GUFI-486705 format. One line per 4 residues: number of its first residue (from 1); their letters; for each residue x, y, z of N, C-alpha, C. Coordinates in Angstrom, 3 decimals. Layout:
REM GUFI-486705
NUM) a) X,Y,Z,X,Y,Z,X,Y,Z | ...
This chain:
REM GUFI-486705
1) mnlr) 6.595,-30.709,22.443,5.740,-29.902,21.580,5.806,-28.437,22.017 | 6.162,-27.562,21.091,6.306,-26.143,21.394,4.948,-25.442,21.301 | 4.448,-25.009,22.446,3.135,-24.358,22.489,3.240,-22.843,22.509 | 4.467,-22.321,22.459,4.621,-20.872,22.541,3.945,-20.117,21.393
5) plqr) 4.061,-20.587,20.127,3.348,-19.879,19.047,1.840,-19.826,19.277 | 1.285,-20.944,19.794,-0.153,-20.977,20.071,-0.505,-20.012,21.199 | 0.341,-19.970,22.222,0.098,-19.064,23.334,0.200,-17.609,22.887 | 1.183,-17.326,22.023,1.333,-15.958,21.525,0.128,-15.552,20.684
9) ffat) -0.402,-16.485,19.889,-1.563,-16.161,19.060,-2.778,-15.824,19.917 | -3.047,-16.641,20.930,-4.231,-16.403,21.753,-4.070,-15.208,22.679 | -2.872,-14.637,22.736,-2.662,-13.396,23.481,-2.903,-12.166,22.610 | -3.073,-12.367,21.303,-3.336,-11.261,20.381,-4.836,-10.988,20.329
13) pkgm) -5.237,-9.797,19.833,-6.679,-9.526,19.694,-7.404,-10.565,18.842 | -6.779,-11.008,17.737,-7.423,-12.028,16.906,-7.605,-13.329,17.673 | -6.607,-13.707,18.445,-6.711,-14.927,19.232,-7.778,-14.825,20.301 | -7.833,-13.665,20.968,-8.856,-13.454,21.995,-10.253,-13.462,21.395
17) ltii) -10.401,-12.823,20.230,-11.716,-12.807,19.585,-12.113,-14.218,19.153 | -11.151,-15.014,18.710,-11.436,-16.405,18.357,-12.012,-17.158,19.546 | -11.416,-16.954,20.722,-11.904,-17.614,21.933,-13.319,-17.144,22.275 | -13.554,-15.835,22.176,-14.863,-15.281,22.518,-15.944,-15.810,21.581
21) laal) -15.669,-15.792,20.262,-16.658,-16.291,19.303,-16.892,-17.788,19.480 | -15.827,-18.527,19.760,-15.975,-19.971,19.986,-16.844,-20.232,21.218 | -16.684,-19.406,22.257,-17.507,-19.568,23.457,-18.976,-19.269,23.157 | -19.230,-18.217,22.381,-20.612,-17.884,22.010,-21.238,-19.009,21.187
25) iava) -20.454,-19.558,20.254,-20.954,-20.664,19.430,-21.239,-21.886,20.294 | -20.328,-22.188,21.230,-20.506,-23.358,22.089,-21.767,-23.244,22.930 | -22.112,-22.024,23.322,-23.316,-21.821,24.130,-24.570,-21.860,23.267 | -24.521,-21.218,22.086,-25.726,-21.064,21.271,-26.024,-22.265,20.386
29) aphy) -25.001,-22.912,19.837,-25.207,-23.957,18.833,-26.087,-25.113,19.311 | -25.915,-25.625,20.542,-26.764,-26.749,20.955,-28.258,-26.431,20.914 | -28.612,-25.169,21.048,-30.033,-24.787,21.007,-30.634,-25.028,19.629 | -29.793,-24.910,18.588,-30.283,-25.045,17.214,-30.039,-26.442,16.639
33) gavv) -29.308,-27.273,17.354,-29.105,-28.641,16.912,-27.996,-28.781,15.881 | -27.993,-29.926,15.212,-26.917,-30.266,14.276,-26.894,-29.406,13.033 | -27.958,-28.622,12.788,-28.027,-27.819,11.567,-26.923,-26.766,11.515 | -26.389,-26.373,12.669,-25.375,-25.316,12.717,-24.037,-25.787,12.153
37) wpsl) -23.644,-27.002,12.480,-22.261,-27.427,12.262,-21.848,-27.595,10.808 | -22.691,-28.097,9.904,-22.256,-28.180,8.500,-21.890,-26.823,7.904 | -22.732,-25.806,8.130,-22.443,-24.474,7.592,-21.205,-23.873,8.237 | -21.111,-23.993,9.548,-19.965,-23.420,10.256,-18.669,-24.102,9.850
41) gaac) -18.676,-25.434,9.819,-17.466,-26.163,9.450,-17.046,-25.909,8.018 | -18.013,-25.948,7.091,-17.688,-25.718,5.677,-17.209,-24.291,5.452 | -17.833,-23.327,6.138,-17.435,-21.923,5.969,-16.016,-21.691,6.460 | -15.702,-22.185,7.642,-14.353,-22.005,8.191,-13.306,-22.713,7.330
45) ftag) -13.633,-23.909,6.839,-12.666,-24.657,6.037,-12.417,-23.988,4.692 | -13.486,-23.644,3.974,-13.302,-23.083,2.632,-12.669,-21.694,2.691 | -13.157,-20.836,3.597,-12.574,-19.500,3.719,-11.119,-19.592,4.168 | -10.857,-20.472,5.135,-9.494,-20.631,5.609,-8.565,-21.172,4.534
49) avda) -9.050,-22.130,3.753,-8.214,-22.708,2.701,-7.874,-21.674,1.634 | -8.868,-20.898,1.220,-8.627,-19.867,0.203,-7.635,-18.833,0.716 | -7.829,-18.381,1.944,-6.934,-17.367,2.496,-5.531,-17.924,2.721 | -5.443,-19.187,3.133,-4.130,-19.794,3.359,-3.319,-19.852,2.068
53) vilr) -3.977,-20.199,0.969,-3.282,-20.245,-0.323,-2.832,-18.846,-0.739 | -3.699,-17.857,-0.556,-3.339,-16.482,-0.922,-2.178,-15.988,-0.067 | -2.229,-16.274,1.226,-1.141,-15.861,2.112,0.171,-16.541,1.739 | 0.096,-17.806,1.323,1.308,-18.521,0.906,1.896,-17.897,-0.359
57) irsk) 1.049,-17.551,-1.299,1.516,-16.933,-2.549,2.143,-15.575,-2.275 | 1.547,-14.816,-1.365,2.029,-13.471,-1.064,3.213,-13.459,-0.109 | 3.470,-14.572,0.541,4.539,-14.630,1.537,5.921,-14.557,0.880 | 6.767,-13.687,1.375,8.134,-13.582,0.858,8.989,-14.769,1.284
61) qgkw) 8.644,-15.366,2.421,9.390,-16.540,2.895,8.840,-17.847,2.335 | 7.705,-17.778,1.637,7.115,-18.988,1.085,6.612,-19.947,2.140 | 6.128,-19.415,3.278,5.664,-20.262,4.372,4.139,-20.220,4.466 | 3.614,-21.305,4.999,2.180,-21.356,5.259,1.869,-20.604,6.547
65) eyps) 0.754,-19.894,6.559,0.309,-19.167,7.742,-1.100,-19.602,8.114 | -1.374,-19.540,9.412,-2.734,-19.831,9.858,-3.632,-18.672,9.459 | -4.685,-18.921,8.693,-5.555,-17.837,8.201,-6.533,-17.376,9.273 | -6.023,-16.746,10.303,-6.862,-16.367,11.443,-7.977,-15.410,11.053
69) gavl) -7.667,-14.434,10.190,-8.689,-13.484,9.773,-9.822,-14.146,9.010 | -9.487,-15.102,8.159,-10.514,-15.800,7.384,-11.423,-16.633,8.280 | -10.844,-17.295,9.262,-11.650,-18.103,10.178,-12.590,-17.217,10.986 | -12.090,-16.071,11.448,-12.949,-15.144,12.181,-14.090,-14.629,11.302
73) tami) -13.762,-14.281,10.056,-14.798,-13.813,9.131,-15.849,-14.890,8.911 | -15.423,-16.130,8.734,-16.370,-17.233,8.525,-17.253,-17.438,9.748 | -16.669,-17.318,10.924,-17.454,-17.466,12.149,-18.501,-16.356,12.253 | -18.101,-15.133,11.941,-19.025,-14.005,12.041,-20.161,-14.140,11.033
77) vtmv) -19.823,-14.460,9.788,-20.855,-14.622,8.760,-21.856,-15.694,9.172 | -21.353,-16.820,9.639,-22.227,-17.924,10.022,-23.101,-17.559,11.208 | -22.554,-16.804,12.152,-23.300,-16.427,13.353,-24.370,-15.372,13.067 | -24.227,-14.634,11.961,-25.217,-13.628,11.576,-26.348,-14.254,10.771
81) lrpq) -26.007,-15.119,9.820,-27.026,-15.731,8.969,-27.842,-16.773,9.733 | -28.959,-17.134,9.164,-29.785,-18.177,9.767,-29.029,-19.494,9.815 | -29.189,-20.300,10.860,-28.545,-21.615,10.892,-29.031,-22.523,9.769 | -30.210,-22.256,9.238,-30.791,-23.117,8.193,-30.259,-22.823,6.797
85) epwy) -29.421,-21.802,6.642,-28.871,-21.531,5.313,-28.040,-22.730,4.840 | -28.154,-23.125,3.566,-27.352,-24.245,3.059,-25.858,-23.986,3.243 | -25.117,-25.035,3.502,-23.689,-24.875,3.792,-22.947,-24.255,2.620 | -23.384,-24.568,1.384,-22.669,-24.040,0.225,-22.938,-22.551,0.036
89) vtst) -24.086,-22.076,0.487,-24.374,-20.636,0.425,-23.484,-19.894,1.411 | -23.439,-20.376,2.641,-22.590,-19.738,3.654,-21.129,-19.763,3.227 | -20.678,-20.893,2.694,-19.281,-21.016,2.270,-18.965,-20.060,1.125 | -19.870,-19.947,0.171,-19.658,-19.039,-0.961,-19.545,-17.592,-0.483
93) icvl) -20.432,-17.205,0.423,-20.398,-15.846,0.961,-19.074,-15.593,1.669 | -18.603,-16.574,2.417,-17.340,-16.413,3.147,-16.144,-16.302,2.197 | -16.129,-17.087,1.142,-15.038,-17.005,0.168,-15.040,-15.631,-0.506 | -16.215,-15.142,-0.871,-16.301,-13.810,-1.462,-15.822,-12.743,-0.481
97) ails) -16.121,-12.940,0.788,-15.655,-11.993,1.806,-14.126,-11.957,1.854 | -13.501,-13.123,1.800,-12.035,-13.183,1.842,-11.435,-12.559,0.594 | -11.987,-12.844,-0.557,-11.453,-12.279,-1.800,-11.589,-10.759,-1.811 | -12.655,-10.245,-1.206,-12.849,-8.786,-1.194,-11.734,-8.079,-0.433
101) kyvl) -11.129,-8.770,0.527,-10.046,-8.137,1.291,-8.845,-7.828,0.413 | -8.640,-8.638,-0.608,-7.466,-8.468,-1.469,-7.766,-7.649,-2.719 | -9.024,-7.520,-3.061,-9.405,-6.778,-4.262,-9.687,-5.313,-3.938 | -10.447,-5.077,-2.882,-10.845,-3.723,-2.514,-9.967,-3.247,-1.355
105) ryrt) -8.885,-2.556,-1.702,-7.900,-2.150,-0.707,-7.498,-0.699,-0.907 | -7.088,-0.082,0.183,-6.435,1.227,0.129,-5.144,1.109,0.916 | -4.050,1.262,0.207,-2.727,1.068,0.794,-2.611,-0.360,1.325 | -2.373,-0.532,2.628,-2.106,-1.874,3.161,-3.327,-2.533,3.797
109) anif) -4.475,-1.883,3.750,-5.644,-2.416,4.452,-6.828,-2.550,3.509 | -7.718,-3.493,3.838,-8.952,-3.628,3.074,-9.874,-2.463,3.393 | -10.706,-2.094,2.419,-11.582,-0.933,2.569,-12.817,-1.270,3.397 | -13.447,-2.388,3.089,-14.716,-2.736,3.721,-14.556,-3.883,4.706
113) npaa) -15.439,-3.906,5.684,-15.540,-5.080,6.536,-15.959,-6.254,5.653 | -15.145,-7.283,5.542,-15.429,-8.343,4.554,-16.721,-9.098,4.817 | -17.034,-9.375,6.062,-18.265,-10.102,6.364,-19.489,-9.282,5.972 | -19.487,-8.002,6.346,-20.624,-7.139,6.018,-20.786,-6.981,4.516
117) laiv) -19.689,-6.758,3.807,-19.758,-6.552,2.362,-20.297,-7.794,1.654 | -19.824,-8.959,2.040,-20.244,-10.190,1.366,-21.715,-10.504,1.633 | -22.172,-10.290,2.864,-23.577,-10.574,3.178,-24.504,-9.628,2.438 | -24.181,-8.339,2.458,-25.013,-7.357,1.758,-24.936,-7.557,0.250
121) gtfy) -23.727,-7.794,-0.262,-23.535,-7.909,-1.702,-24.212,-9.114,-2.325 | -24.430,-10.159,-1.542,-25.055,-11.375,-2.082,-26.506,-11.533,-1.656 | -27.029,-10.561,-0.934,-28.371,-10.715,-0.352,-29.431,-10.981,-1.413 | -29.420,-10.206,-2.493,-30.488,-10.322,-3.492,-30.276,-11.503,-4.439
125) yfht) -29.122,-12.129,-4.342,-28.897,-13.337,-5.143,-29.282,-14.588,-4.350 | -28.819,-14.676,-3.115,-29.096,-15.854,-2.293,-30.351,-15.696,-1.436 | -30.823,-14.453,-1.259,-31.998,-14.179,-0.419,-31.822,-14.795,0.976 | -30.684,-14.524,1.565,-30.375,-15.080,2.876,-31.155,-14.377,3.977
129) gqsw) -31.420,-15.116,5.038,-32.031,-14.547,6.230,-30.979,-14.304,7.297 | -31.291,-13.442,8.240,-30.373,-13.120,9.326,-31.081,-13.310,10.661 | -30.573,-14.237,11.455,-31.139,-14.463,12.781,-30.203,-13.976,13.886 | -28.949,-13.706,13.553,-27.933,-13.284,14.532,-27.909,-14.253,15.718
133) wgal) -27.984,-15.544,15.419,-28.060,-16.530,16.490,-26.814,-16.534,17.372 | -25.685,-16.096,16.819,-24.460,-16.048,17.618,-24.486,-14.994,18.699 | -25.464,-14.078,18.636,-25.608,-13.050,19.670,-26.456,-13.536,20.842 | -26.840,-14.804,20.831,-27.576,-15.458,21.920,-28.996,-14.908,22.139
137) pemp) -29.732,-14.546,21.088,-31.057,-13.945,21.314,-32.087,-14.906,21.884 | -31.909,-16.203,21.680,-32.899,-17.171,22.137,-32.408,-17.969,23.344 | -31.289,-17.545,23.900,-30.721,-18.272,25.027,-31.281,-17.762,26.343 | -31.176,-18.567,27.414,-31.651,-18.110,28.731,-30.952,-16.830,29.169
141) lyvq) -31.631,-16.070,29.987,-31.131,-14.757,30.395,-29.785,-14.847,31.106 | -29.548,-15.931,31.837,-28.327,-15.990,32.640,-27.061,-16.190,31.800 | -27.186,-16.615,30.522,-25.999,-16.774,29.682,-25.806,-15.596,28.719 | -26.801,-14.746,28.586,-26.713,-13.646,27.638,-25.634,-12.611,27.975
145) plll) -25.275,-12.409,29.262,-24.172,-11.483,29.550,-22.835,-11.896,28.943 | -22.725,-13.137,28.488,-21.477,-13.591,27.869,-21.121,-12.732,26.662 | -22.114,-12.364,25.864,-21.864,-11.511,24.710,-21.369,-10.139,25.148 | -22.032,-9.555,26.125,-21.657,-8.215,26.580,-20.268,-8.218,27.210
149) lggv) -19.995,-9.192,28.057,-18.700,-9.244,28.738,-17.569,-9.499,27.741 | -17.776,-10.479,26.865,-16.740,-10.780,25.874,-16.550,-9.647,24.883 | -17.659,-9.043,24.451,-17.561,-7.950,23.493,-16.899,-6.720,24.070 | -17.262,-6.368,25.294,-16.636,-5.208,25.941,-15.154,-5.466,26.168
153) fiaq) -14.819,-6.680,26.548,-13.405,-7.012,26.767,-12.583,-6.801,25.506 | -13.052,-7.327,24.377,-12.260,-7.215,23.144,-12.277,-5.781,22.627 | -13.398,-5.069,22.795,-13.459,-3.671,22.355,-12.486,-2.804,23.145 | -12.374,-3.053,24.443,-11.407,-2.321,25.255,-9.974,-2.721,24.888
157) rink) -9.803,-3.996,24.587,-8.461,-4.492,24.252,-7.924,-3.828,22.988 | -8.794,-3.540,22.018,-8.351,-2.894,20.781,-8.655,-1.393,20.787 | -9.070,-0.898,21.964,-9.241,0.544,22.177,-10.312,1.148,21.261 | -11.491,0.505,21.216,-12.571,0.970,20.336,-13.863,1.294,21.085
161) mplv) -13.811,1.459,22.385,-15.034,1.711,23.138,-15.731,3.015,22.749 | -15.018,4.114,22.433,-15.736,5.305,21.970,-16.580,5.044,20.728 | -16.065,4.221,19.815,-16.808,3.863,18.611,-18.075,3.101,18.973 | -17.947,2.145,19.887,-19.090,1.337,20.310,-20.151,2.197,20.982
165) lafl) -19.727,3.042,21.918,-20.682,3.856,22.670,-21.345,4.902,21.787 | -20.581,5.486,20.862,-21.165,6.484,19.954,-22.233,5.842,19.080 | -21.962,4.635,18.584,-22.962,3.958,17.754,-24.203,3.595,18.551 | -24.011,2.900,19.673,-25.164,2.443,20.444,-25.986,3.612,20.977
169) gthf) -25.304,4.671,21.443,-26.028,5.827,21.944,-26.884,6.483,20.869 | -26.297,6.673,19.687,-27.040,7.293,18.585,-28.151,6.375,18.087 | -27.843,5.103,17.974,-28.818,4.121,17.482,-30.085,4.121,18.333 | -29.932,3.988,19.638,-31.107,3.902,20.501,-31.764,5.266,20.701
173) llft) -31.002,6.334,20.626,-31.597,7.668,20.699,-32.533,7.918,19.525 | -32.085,7.581,18.317,-32.907,7.813,17.130,-34.201,7.012,17.176 | -34.112,5.756,17.560,-35.318,4.934,17.595,-36.222,5.313,18.772 | -35.635,5.814,19.854,-36.451,6.289,20.969,-37.236,7.531,20.565
177) liaf) -36.593,8.421,19.815,-37.289,9.620,19.328,-38.442,9.246,18.400 | -38.200,8.257,17.533,-39.272,7.801,16.638,-40.428,7.217,17.447 | -40.087,6.440,18.484,-41.131,5.844,19.315,-41.901,6.911,20.081 | -41.212,7.986,20.478,-41.854,9.034,21.276,-42.751,9.927,20.425
181) fgdp) -42.266,10.285,19.239,-43.003,11.224,18.401,-43.862,10.544,17.332 | -43.646,9.248,17.115,-44.395,8.538,16.082,-45.140,7.353,16.647 | -45.108,6.250,15.890,-45.803,5.027,16.292,-44.817,4.096,16.989 | -44.899,3.929,18.300,-43.930,3.089,19.015,-43.987,1.619,18.615
185) qrva) -45.154,1.162,18.171,-45.266,-0.244,17.785,-44.410,-0.567,16.564 | -44.200,0.433,15.709,-43.448,0.194,14.471,-41.973,-0.056,14.716 | -41.462,0.472,15.819,-40.028,0.311,16.104,-39.787,-0.492,17.383 | -40.841,-1.092,17.910,-40.703,-1.839,19.166,-39.736,-3.003,19.035
189) eiyr) -39.647,-3.569,17.825,-38.766,-4.726,17.624,-37.302,-4.401,17.869 | -36.913,-3.130,17.740,-35.525,-2.733,17.935,-35.072,-3.016,19.367 | -36.010,-3.017,20.298,-35.689,-3.203,21.711,-35.934,-4.643,22.173 | -36.196,-5.527,21.215,-36.465,-6.928,21.539,-35.464,-7.832,20.832
193) apdl) -35.451,-9.089,21.264,-34.637,-10.084,20.572,-35.284,-10.390,19.214 | -34.477,-10.579,18.152,-33.015,-10.586,18.151,-32.370,-9.243,17.842 | -33.182,-8.194,17.565,-32.608,-6.917,17.131,-31.742,-6.277,18.212 | -32.168,-6.364,19.468,-31.378,-5.802,20.552,-30.030,-6.500,20.655
197) haal) -30.043,-7.821,20.584,-28.807,-8.589,20.662,-27.941,-8.350,19.424 | -28.595,-8.219,18.272,-27.853,-7.949,17.038,-27.119,-6.621,17.120 | -27.757,-5.610,17.723,-27.115,-4.305,17.857,-25.851,-4.405,18.710 | -25.919,-5.160,19.795,-24.749,-5.324,20.655,-23.649,-6.099,19.939
201) yfal) -24.007,-7.194,19.293,-23.016,-7.996,18.559,-22.386,-7.164,17.455 | -23.210,-6.436,16.723,-22.710,-5.612,15.634,-21.728,-4.556,16.145 | -22.118,-3.853,17.201,-21.283,-2.761,17.711,-19.973,-3.281,18.296 | -20.028,-4.382,19.010,-18.854,-4.877,19.732,-17.933,-5.739,18.882
205) iilt) -18.471,-6.445,17.903,-17.684,-7.416,17.142,-17.404,-6.968,15.715 | -18.402,-6.441,15.020,-18.270,-6.126,13.590,-17.782,-4.698,13.369 | -18.422,-3.747,14.013,-18.081,-2.335,13.820,-16.643,-2.040,14.211 | -16.124,-2.761,15.186,-14.791,-2.476,15.732,-13.660,-3.142,14.958
209) dppt) -13.944,-3.714,13.813,-12.911,-4.364,12.996,-11.725,-3.414,12.804 | -10.535,-3.738,13.340,-9.415,-2.785,13.336,-9.001,-2.254,11.964 | -8.901,-3.087,10.908,-8.439,-2.527,9.631,-9.387,-1.511,9.008 | -10.672,-1.562,9.356,-11.655,-0.715,8.672,-12.267,0.352,9.574
213) sptk) -11.778,0.495,10.790,-12.341,1.484,11.715,-11.262,2.446,12.190 | -11.651,3.647,12.613,-10.670,4.651,13.032,-9.973,4.266,14.332 | -8.836,4.896,14.565,-8.073,4.652,15.789,-8.215,5.797,16.796 | -8.242,7.040,16.315,-8.334,8.184,17.219,-9.761,8.350,17.721
217) ypdq) -9.893,8.765,18.975,-11.207,8.853,19.617,-12.185,9.775,18.889 | -11.806,10.999,18.508,-12.777,11.847,17.794,-13.283,11.216,16.502 | -12.378,10.555,15.761,-12.783,9.882,14.528,-13.709,8.706,14.824 | -13.450,7.999,15.914,-14.318,6.888,16.287,-15.730,7.376,16.602
221) iycg) -15.819,8.477,17.324,-17.130,9.011,17.685,-17.902,9.423,16.434 | -17.226,10.117,15.529,-17.896,10.545,14.296,-18.334,9.333,13.484 | -17.458,8.339,13.367,-17.786,7.140,12.582,-18.956,6.380,13.209 | -18.964,6.276,14.536,-20.064,5.592,15.208,-21.392,6.275,14.974
225) ilta) -21.400,7.622,15.049,-22.627,8.372,14.798,-23.077,8.220,13.354 | -22.129,8.338,12.430,-22.461,8.202,11.007,-23.035,6.826,10.702 | -22.429,5.780,11.252,-22.912,4.425,11.011,-24.318,4.236,11.566 | -24.560,4.761,12.767,-25.888,4.625,13.372,-26.944,5.387,12.577
229) vtsf) -26.625,6.605,12.156,-27.579,7.401,11.371,-27.877,6.717,10.045 | -26.836,6.206,9.396,-27.031,5.524,8.111,-27.897,4.282,8.287 | -27.610,3.483,9.312,-28.406,2.287,9.574,-29.866,2.652,9.832 | -30.074,3.715,10.594,-31.434,4.180,10.910,-32.182,4.594,9.647
233) vife) -31.514,5.375,8.789,-32.147,5.838,7.551,-32.492,4.662,6.651 | -31.580,3.699,6.540,-31.837,2.524,5.701,-33.001,1.703,6.255 | -33.059,1.576,7.576,-34.163,0.843,8.197,-35.494,1.534,7.928 | -35.513,2.862,8.101,-36.746,3.612,7.917,-37.145,3.699,6.443
237) wlgv) -36.162,3.838,5.578,-36.442,4.061,4.162,-36.726,2.765,3.417 | -35.880,1.750,3.643,-35.993,0.504,2.889,-36.548,-0.652,3.714 | -36.335,-0.612,5.026,-36.826,-1.683,5.880,-36.150,-3.022,5.644 | -34.905,-3.006,5.162,-34.209,-4.254,4.834,-33.528,-4.827,6.077
241) vyff) -33.339,-6.128,6.050,-32.804,-6.815,7.210,-31.335,-6.504,7.445 | -30.638,-6.056,6.411,-29.197,-5.826,6.537,-28.861,-4.372,6.868 | -29.758,-3.658,7.543,-29.528,-2.229,7.776,-28.292,-1.968,8.628 | -27.978,-2.829,9.588,-26.738,-2.669,10.360,-25.516,-2.781,9.457
245) lagv) -25.486,-3.822,8.655,-24.319,-4.104,7.822,-24.141,-3.061,6.734 | -25.241,-2.555,6.191,-25.137,-1.478,5.207,-24.587,-0.217,5.852 | -24.969,0.021,7.096,-24.460,1.190,7.805,-22.962,1.147,8.003 | -22.431,-0.016,8.346,-20.979,-0.100,8.574,-20.209,0.070,7.272
249) lvgn) -20.788,-0.315,6.143,-20.107,-0.120,4.863,-19.951,1.364,4.554 | -20.961,2.157,4.895,-20.855,3.609,4.722,-19.790,4.160,5.669 | -19.773,3.660,6.897,-18.731,4.062,7.831,-17.341,3.703,7.332 | -17.209,2.542,6.702,-15.926,2.135,6.111,-15.486,3.085,5.018
253) lwev) -16.437,3.478,4.164,-16.121,4.423,3.086,-15.655,5.764,3.649 | -16.333,6.230,4.682,-15.915,7.492,5.302,-14.497,7.391,5.865 | -14.191,6.263,6.493,-12.860,6.085,7.077,-11.782,6.077,5.997 | -12.044,5.440,4.866,-11.071,5.442,3.769,-10.900,6.851,3.208
257) wrry) -12.021,7.562,3.039,-11.938,8.941,2.564,-11.142,9.792,3.536 | -11.320,9.606,4.833,-10.574,10.373,5.838,-9.080,10.084,5.741 | -8.729,8.801,5.591,-7.310,8.454,5.475,-6.705,9.022,4.195 | -7.448,8.944,3.108,-6.963,9.484,1.840,-6.750,10.994,1.941
261) srnr) -7.710,11.693,2.525,-7.597,13.147,2.661,-6.408,13.520,3.542 | -6.209,12.785,4.602,-5.070,13.056,5.492,-3.753,12.825,4.781 | -3.647,11.727,4.044,-2.394,11.433,3.344,-2.135,12.431,2.214 | -3.204,12.865,1.541,-3.021,13.832,0.465,-2.551,15.172,1.008
265) srre) -3.107,15.593,2.153,-2.694,16.868,2.734,-1.240,16.830,3.185 | -0.771,15.659,3.584,0.628,15.541,3.989,1.573,15.611,2.796 | 1.083,15.144,1.629,1.951,15.153,0.428,2.010,16.513,-0.217 | 0.975,17.348,-0.008,0.954,18.646,-0.657,1.999,19.578,-0.042
269) pavq) 2.778,20.269,-0.862,3.795,21.171,-0.316,3.158,22.385,0.357 | 3.802,22.855,1.379,3.283,24.008,2.101,3.376,25.252,1.228 | 2.416,26.142,1.355,2.406,27.375,0.580,3.405,28.346,1.187 | 4.295,28.832,0.348,5.314,29.777,0.811,4.778,31.198,0.678
273) ls) 4.781,31.923,1.778,4.324,33.313,1.772,5.510,34.225,1.574 | 5.424,35.125,0.609,6.508,36.046,0.332,6.458,37.240,1.265
């Protein structure tokens, strides 16, 4: 049995992230009981099946491919939503997330983070809750560093730490200022579980999505600040549960606009001075 393809996959960022998310699920899922597995299994299967068919149709060699991106998206969606969400709701959201990657594109990459877009886009139809259980908010203190260690590892591996630090620094600075100059009780939840854990999971796992985030350090810093400010404004203005995910969608739009502006400036002919 040739294990080299499997070894090569798990040496890639997608493979490493698969291992990290699987470890988080293995630690957190037993706390919530059997309710986790139907949604997680159905989401991974349906999203993976849809993406596998699309990849086969688009393949020039006509070969089947492992839908690694779809499985990761399904894992993330399931880990953000409440474990009690019906399996068909989670699966539907995941399928919509996969389809959005092929519909909303700029050049060779998807515009929006698919998990964030699908959760926000279906919120008012399914009225889903978000517990971020995959971030280990209800787990014992001694296992909670698993999220930080795994998240920092993958963020460094894909060279996105400036993005993570810019977001987290701005996020906690803004809420600290509100607590200092306003009513601290109103924003105290930001520093408690599950919001604290959600911020770390969001910054390390979702915000750093390679196709939808900048590569250069200055752009990462700007995007991280913009995402944090947007999330803060949405939280203060609307108070909705998806304020993190809405913030990253704005960051995604900015990144696409930046790429478009850069490519357009390269196509424009230089002005000749007489």
